[in-house]
C-alpha positions as a Markdown table, in Angstrom:
| # | Residue | x | y | z |
|---|---|---|---|---|
| 1 | Met | 0.0 | 0.0 | 0.0 |
| 2 | Thr | 1.4 | 3.4 | -1.0 |
| 3 | Ala | 1.0 | 6.3 | 1.6 |
| 4 | Thr | -0.2 | 9.5 | 0.1 |
| 5 | Arg | -0.7 | 13.1 | 1.5 |
| 6 | Ser | -3.8 | 14.9 | 0.9 |
| 7 | Pro | -3.7 | 18.2 | -0.9 |
| 8 | Ser | -5.2 | 20.0 | 2.1 |
| 9 | Arg | -2.3 | 18.8 | 4.4 |
| 10 | Arg | 0.3 | 19.9 | 1.9 |
| 11 | Arg | -1.3 | 23.3 | 1.7 |
| 12 | Gly | -1.3 | 23.6 | 5.5 |
| 13 | Gln | 2.4 | 22.8 | 5.8 |
| 14 | Ala | 3.2 | 25.3 | 3.1 |
| 15 | Thr | 1.1 | 27.9 | 4.9 |
| 16 | Gly | 2.9 | 27.2 | 8.2 |
| 17 | Leu | 6.3 | 27.5 | 6.6 |
| 18 | Ser | 5.3 | 30.8 | 4.9 |
| 19 | Ser | 4.0 | 32.2 | 8.2 |
| 20 | Ala | 7.2 | 31.2 | 10.1 |
| 21 | Arg | 9.4 | 32.7 | 7.3 |
| 22 | Ala | 7.3 | 35.9 | 7.5 |
| 23 | Arg | 7.7 | 36.2 | 11.2 |
| 24 | Phe | 11.4 | 35.7 | 10.9 |
| 25 | Glu | 11.7 | 38.3 | 8.2 |
| 26 | Arg | 9.8 | 40.8 | 10.4 |
| 27 | Arg | 12.0 | 40.2 | 13.4 |
| 28 | Ala | 15.1 | 40.6 | 11.2 |
| 29 | Ala | 13.8 | 43.8 | 9.7 |
| 30 | Ala | 13.0 | 45.1 | 13.3 |
| 31 | Ala | 16.5 | 44.2 | 14.4 |
| 32 | Arg | 18.0 | 46.1 | 11.5 |
| 33 | Arg | 15.9 | 49.1 | 12.2 |
| 34 | Arg | 16.7 | 49.2 | 16.0 |
| 35 | Pro | 20.2 | 50.7 | 15.7 |
| 36 | Arg | 18.9 | 53.3 | 13.3 |
| 37 | Leu | 16.1 | 54.3 | 15.7 |
| 38 | Val | 18.5 | 54.5 | 18.7 |
| 39 | Ala | 20.9 | 56.6 | 16.7 |
| 40 | Ala | 18.1 | 58.9 | 15.5 |
| 41 | Gly | 16.9 | 59.2 | 19.1 |
| 42 | Ala | 20.4 | 60.1 | 20.3 |
| 43 | Val | 20.7 | 62.7 | 17.6 |
| 44 | Val | 17.3 | 64.3 | 18.5 |
| 45 | Leu | 18.3 | 64.3 | 22.2 |
| 46 | Leu | 21.6 | 66.0 | 21.4 |
| 47 | Leu | 19.8 | 68.6 | 19.3 |
| 48 | Leu | 17.4 | 69.3 | 22.1 |
| 49 | Leu | 20.2 | 69.6 | 24.7 |
| 50 | Gly | 22.1 | 71.9 | 22.3 |
| 51 | Ala | 19.0 | 74.0 | 21.8 |
| 52 | Val | 18.4 | 74.3 | 25.5 |
| 53 | Ala | 22.1 | 75.2 | 26.1 |
| 54 | Trp | 22.0 | 77.8 | 23.4 |
| 55 | Leu | 18.8 | 79.3 | 24.7 |
| 56 | Gly | 20.0 | 79.4 | 28.3 |
| 57 | Trp | 23.6 | 80.4 | 27.8 |
| 58 | Phe | 23.7 | 82.6 | 24.7 |
| 59 | Ser | 20.3 | 83.7 | 23.6 |
| 60 | Ser | 18.1 | 86.5 | 24.9 |
| 61 | Val | 15.1 | 84.2 | 25.1 |
| 62 | Leu | 15.9 | 82.9 | 28.7 |
| 63 | Thr | 17.1 | 86.1 | 30.2 |
| 64 | Ala | 17.3 | 86.6 | 34.0 |
| 65 | Thr | 14.8 | 89.3 | 34.7 |
| 66 | Ser | 13.6 | 88.8 | 38.2 |
| 67 | Val | 14.6 | 87.6 | 41.7 |
| 68 | Glu | 12.2 | 85.7 | 43.9 |
| 69 | Val | 13.0 | 85.6 | 47.6 |
| 70 | Ala | 11.5 | 82.9 | 49.9 |
| 71 | Gly | 11.8 | 82.3 | 53.6 |
| 72 | Val | 11.6 | 85.9 | 54.9 |
| 73 | Pro | 8.7 | 88.4 | 55.4 |
| 74 | Ala | 8.1 | 90.7 | 52.5 |
| 75 | Ala | 9.6 | 93.6 | 54.4 |
| 76 | Gln | 13.0 | 91.8 | 54.5 |
| 77 | Ala | 13.0 | 90.6 | 50.9 |
| 78 | Ala | 14.4 | 93.9 | 49.6 |
| 79 | Lys | 17.4 | 93.6 | 51.9 |
| 80 | Val | 18.0 | 90.0 | 50.7 |
| 81 | Arg | 17.9 | 91.2 | 47.1 |
| 82 | Thr | 20.3 | 94.0 | 47.8 |
| 83 | Val | 22.9 | 91.7 | 49.5 |
| 84 | Ala | 22.4 | 88.9 | 46.9 |
| 85 | Ala | 23.1 | 91.4 | 44.1 |
| 86 | Val | 21.9 | 89.0 | 41.4 |
| 87 | Pro | 23.0 | 90.2 | 38.0 |
| 88 | Leu | 20.0 | 90.6 | 35.8 |
| 89 | Gly | 19.7 | 91.2 | 32.1 |
| 90 | Gly | 21.9 | 88.4 | 30.9 |
| 91 | Pro | 21.3 | 84.7 | 30.1 |
| 92 | Leu | 19.7 | 82.9 | 33.0 |
| 93 | Met | 22.1 | 80.0 | 32.9 |
| 94 | Arg | 25.1 | 82.3 | 33.3 |
| 95 | Val | 24.0 | 83.6 | 36.7 |
| 96 | Asp | 26.7 | 82.5 | 39.2 |
| 97 | Thr | 24.6 | 81.0 | 41.9 |
| 98 | Asp | 27.6 | 80.1 | 44.1 |
| 99 | Ala | 28.7 | 83.7 | 44.1 |
| 100 | Val | 25.2 | 84.8 | 45.2 |
| 101 | Val | 25.4 | 82.3 | 48.1 |
| 102 | Arg | 28.7 | 83.7 | 49.2 |
| 103 | Arg | 27.4 | 87.2 | 49.2 |
| 104 | Leu | 24.5 | 86.2 | 51.4 |
| 105 | Glu | 26.7 | 84.3 | 53.8 |
| 106 | Gly | 28.8 | 87.4 | 54.1 |
| 107 | Gly | 25.7 | 89.3 | 55.1 |
| 108 | Arg | 25.7 | 87.1 | 58.2 |
| 109 | Glu | 21.9 | 87.5 | 58.9 |
| 110 | Trp | 20.7 | 84.3 | 57.1 |
| 111 | Thr | 21.4 | 80.6 | 57.1 |
| 112 | Ala | 20.2 | 77.6 | 55.1 |
| 113 | Ile | 20.9 | 79.6 | 51.9 |
| 114 | Thr | 20.0 | 78.1 | 48.5 |
| 115 | Val | 20.0 | 79.8 | 45.1 |
| 116 | Ser | 18.5 | 78.2 | 42.0 |
| 117 | Arg | 17.3 | 79.1 | 38.5 |
| 118 | Arg | 13.7 | 78.7 | 37.4 |
| 119 | Leu | 12.9 | 78.9 | 33.7 |
| 120 | Pro | 12.3 | 81.0 | 31.9 |
| 121 | His | 13.4 | 84.2 | 33.7 |
| 122 | Thr | 13.7 | 83.8 | 37.5 |
| 123 | Val | 16.5 | 83.4 | 40.0 |
| 124 | Val | 15.0 | 81.9 | 43.3 |
| 125 | Val | 16.8 | 82.8 | 46.6 |
| 126 | Ser | 15.7 | 80.9 | 49.7 |
| 127 | Val | 17.1 | 81.8 | 53.1 |
| 128 | Thr | 16.3 | 81.3 | 56.8 |
| 129 | Pro | 16.7 | 84.4 | 59.0 |
| 130 | Arg | 18.9 | 84.0 | 62.1 |
| 131 | Val | 17.0 | 84.7 | 65.3 |
| 132 | Gly | 18.7 | 86.5 | 68.2 |
| 133 | Val | 18.4 | 84.7 | 71.5 |
| 134 | Leu | 20.9 | 86.8 | 73.4 |
| 135 | Ala | 22.3 | 90.3 | 73.1 |
| 136 | Val | 26.0 | 90.2 | 74.0 |
| 137 | Arg | 28.0 | 93.2 | 75.1 |
| 138 | Thr | 31.5 | 92.7 | 73.9 |
| 139 | Gly | 34.7 | 93.9 | 75.5 |
| 140 | Gly | 34.7 | 96.8 | 73.0 |
| 141 | Gly | 31.3 | 98.0 | 74.2 |
| 142 | Gln | 29.4 | 96.8 | 71.1 |
| 143 | Ile | 26.1 | 94.9 | 71.5 |
| 144 | Glu | 25.8 | 91.9 | 69.1 |
| 145 | Leu | 22.8 | 89.7 | 68.6 |
| 146 | Val | 23.7 | 86.0 | 68.9 |
| 147 | Asp | 21.7 | 83.1 | 67.6 |
| 148 | Arg | 21.3 | 79.6 | 69.2 |
| 149 | Asp | 24.5 | 78.4 | 67.6 |
| 150 | Gly | 26.5 | 81.2 | 69.2 |
| 151 | Phe | 26.9 | 83.1 | 65.9 |
| 152 | Ala | 27.0 | 86.9 | 66.2 |
| 153 | Phe | 25.1 | 88.1 | 63.2 |
| 154 | Arg | 24.1 | 91.8 | 63.8 |
| 155 | Thr | 25.4 | 94.8 | 65.8 |
| 156 | Val | 22.7 | 96.8 | 67.5 |
| 157 | Thr | 22.5 | 99.9 | 69.7 |
| 158 | Ser | 20.4 | 98.1 | 72.4 |
| 159 | Ala | 19.0 | 94.7 | 73.2 |
| 160 | Pro | 15.7 | 94.1 | 71.4 |
| 161 | Gly | 12.7 | 93.5 | 73.7 |
| 162 | Gly | 12.6 | 90.1 | 75.2 |
| 163 | Val | 16.2 | 89.3 | 74.3 |
| 164 | Pro | 18.5 | 89.1 | 77.5 |
| 165 | Leu | 21.6 | 91.3 | 77.6 |
| 166 | Val | 24.8 | 89.4 | 78.4 |
| 167 | Asn | 28.2 | 90.7 | 79.1 |
| 168 | Ala | 30.9 | 88.6 | 77.4 |
| 169 | Gly | 33.9 | 87.6 | 79.3 |
| 170 | Ala | 35.4 | 86.4 | 76.1 |
| 171 | Ala | 36.0 | 87.8 | 72.6 |
| 172 | Gln | 33.5 | 85.3 | 71.2 |
| 173 | Val | 30.6 | 83.6 | 73.0 |
| 174 | Thr | 30.5 | 80.0 | 72.0 |
| 175 | Ala | 27.3 | 77.9 | 71.2 |
| 176 | Thr | 27.9 | 76.1 | 74.5 |
| 177 | Gly | 28.0 | 79.4 | 76.4 |
| 178 | Val | 24.8 | 80.6 | 74.7 |
| 179 | Gln | 23.1 | 77.3 | 75.7 |
| 180 | Ala | 24.3 | 77.6 | 79.3 |
| 181 | Ala | 22.9 | 81.2 | 79.6 |
| 182 | Leu | 19.6 | 80.2 | 77.9 |
| 183 | Arg | 19.1 | 77.2 | 80.2 |
| 184 | Ala | 19.8 | 79.2 | 83.3 |
| 185 | Leu | 17.3 | 81.9 | 82.3 |
| 186 | Ala | 14.7 | 79.3 | 81.3 |
| 187 | Thr | 15.0 | 77.3 | 84.6 |
| 188 | Leu | 14.8 | 80.1 | 87.1 |
| 189 | Asp | 11.2 | 81.0 | 88.2 |
| 190 | Thr | 9.7 | 84.2 | 86.8 |
| 191 | Ser | 10.0 | 86.3 | 90.0 |
| 192 | Thr | 13.7 | 85.4 | 90.4 |
| 193 | Arg | 14.4 | 85.9 | 86.7 |
| 194 | Ser | 12.9 | 89.4 | 86.8 |
| 195 | Thr | 15.6 | 90.5 | 89.4 |
| 196 | Ile | 18.6 | 89.3 | 87.3 |
| 197 | Ser | 21.1 | 91.8 | 86.0 |
| 198 | Gly | 24.7 | 91.6 | 84.8 |
| 199 | Leu | 24.5 | 88.2 | 83.2 |
| 200 | Thr | 28.0 | 87.2 | 82.1 |
| 201 | Val | 29.4 | 84.3 | 80.1 |
| 202 | Ser | 33.1 | 83.6 | 80.6 |
| 203 | Ser | 35.6 | 82.3 | 78.1 |
| 204 | Ala | 35.1 | 78.8 | 79.7 |
| 205 | Asp | 31.3 | 79.0 | 79.1 |
| 206 | Gln | 30.6 | 79.6 | 82.7 |
| 207 | Val | 27.5 | 81.7 | 83.5 |
| 208 | Ser | 27.2 | 84.2 | 86.4 |
| 209 | Phe | 24.8 | 87.0 | 87.2 |
| 210 | Thr | 23.7 | 89.5 | 89.8 |
| 211 | Leu | 20.5 | 88.8 | 91.7 |
| 212 | Arg | 18.6 | 91.4 | 93.8 |
| 213 | Val | 17.2 | 89.9 | 97.0 |
| 214 | Lys | 15.3 | 92.1 | 99.5 |
| 215 | Gly | 17.0 | 95.3 | 98.5 |
| 216 | Ser | 20.5 | 93.8 | 98.4 |
| 217 | Thr | 22.5 | 92.2 | 95.5 |
| 218 | Arg | 23.9 | 88.7 | 95.4 |
| 219 | Thr | 26.4 | 87.4 | 92.9 |
| 220 | Val | 25.3 | 83.9 | 91.6 |
| 221 | Val | 28.0 | 81.7 | 90.1 |
| 222 | Trp | 25.9 | 79.4 | 88.0 |
| 223 | Gly | 28.5 | 77.5 | 86.1 |
| 224 | Gly | 28.1 | 75.7 | 82.8 |
| 225 | Val | 25.5 | 73.5 | 81.1 |
| 226 | Gly | 23.9 | 70.7 | 83.2 |
| 227 | Gln | 21.8 | 70.1 | 86.3 |
| 228 | Glu | 19.8 | 73.4 | 85.8 |
| 229 | Ala | 16.8 | 72.3 | 87.8 |
| 230 | Leu | 18.9 | 71.5 | 90.9 |
| 231 | Lys | 20.9 | 74.7 | 90.5 |
| 232 | Ala | 17.6 | 76.8 | 90.3 |
| 233 | Arg | 16.3 | 75.2 | 93.6 |
| 234 | Leu | 19.6 | 75.9 | 95.3 |
| 235 | Val | 19.6 | 79.5 | 94.3 |
| 236 | Thr | 16.1 | 79.9 | 95.7 |
| 237 | Ile | 17.0 | 78.3 | 99.0 |
| 238 | Leu | 20.4 | 80.0 | 99.4 |
| 239 | Ala | 19.2 | 83.4 | 98.5 |
| 240 | Ser | 18.0 | 83.8 | 102.1 |
| 241 | Glu | 21.3 | 82.8 | 103.6 |
| 242 | Pro | 23.9 | 85.4 | 104.6 |
| 243 | Gly | 26.8 | 86.3 | 102.2 |
| 244 | Ser | 27.2 | 88.2 | 99.0 |
| 245 | Thr | 27.9 | 85.2 | 96.7 |
| 246 | Ile | 26.0 | 82.0 | 95.9 |
| 247 | Asp | 28.0 | 79.4 | 94.1 |
| 248 | Val | 26.1 | 76.5 | 92.6 |
| 249 | Ser | 28.5 | 75.7 | 89.8 |
| 250 | Val | 29.1 | 72.4 | 91.5 |
| 251 | Pro | 25.5 | 71.7 | 92.8 |
| 252 | Glu | 26.6 | 68.7 | 94.9 |
| 253 | Ser | 28.6 | 71.2 | 97.0 |
| 254 | Pro | 26.9 | 74.6 | 96.9 |
| 255 | Val | 28.7 | 77.5 | 98.7 |
| 256 | Thr | 27.7 | 80.8 | 100.1 |
| 257 | Arg | 30.3 | 83.4 | 101.1 |
């Protein structure tokens, strides 16, 4: 008996071969096109980057025309702009933001300074104002506002309201000295704090002050940072004891003399 294939089977096999060949040719064509597409995409990207660079660095389309100030009240924004001295009228991308930051740092009154560009025409300056927590009278007689980090950022003629005046026993009050003075003032009760004068921070970050008790004055040697609650209790107790000096710098061994 001789085996034979039906015409329909032969046609099916031929169709399958043709379909497989077509898929192969499509994949081969796609593989040949892929490098060309990647190259074309790279060229387009380079052209776009070149156009942006030209617009930002050389053309008058992206000109720096305005300065936006963030982080301060509107009344202080004008001073920030003056100190920042951002050059306007030229290409936005040529504005030296690092130089602007350096000028603002030299102004001393701000921290957390950032300067950026915002298309199409704006330079954005963001700052955080320093806040005076102590007014320090220096050895030269000047009064300087000092922030919580011990940074003297402004010279004033008198201490602002609510800011304690401190006499400095050193050329520069350190951050530790500032914290020692602030903690002493915060721990003492309101009635005692209201009688304090002559607050001094030494070069060793040691705090002392004059306390008025029943018409007489007492010198309190407070010491440095630490054990503030205990020191405050001892000052209240020892204020009624005889003597002109109350020394609680070592609270385990308080002394009156």
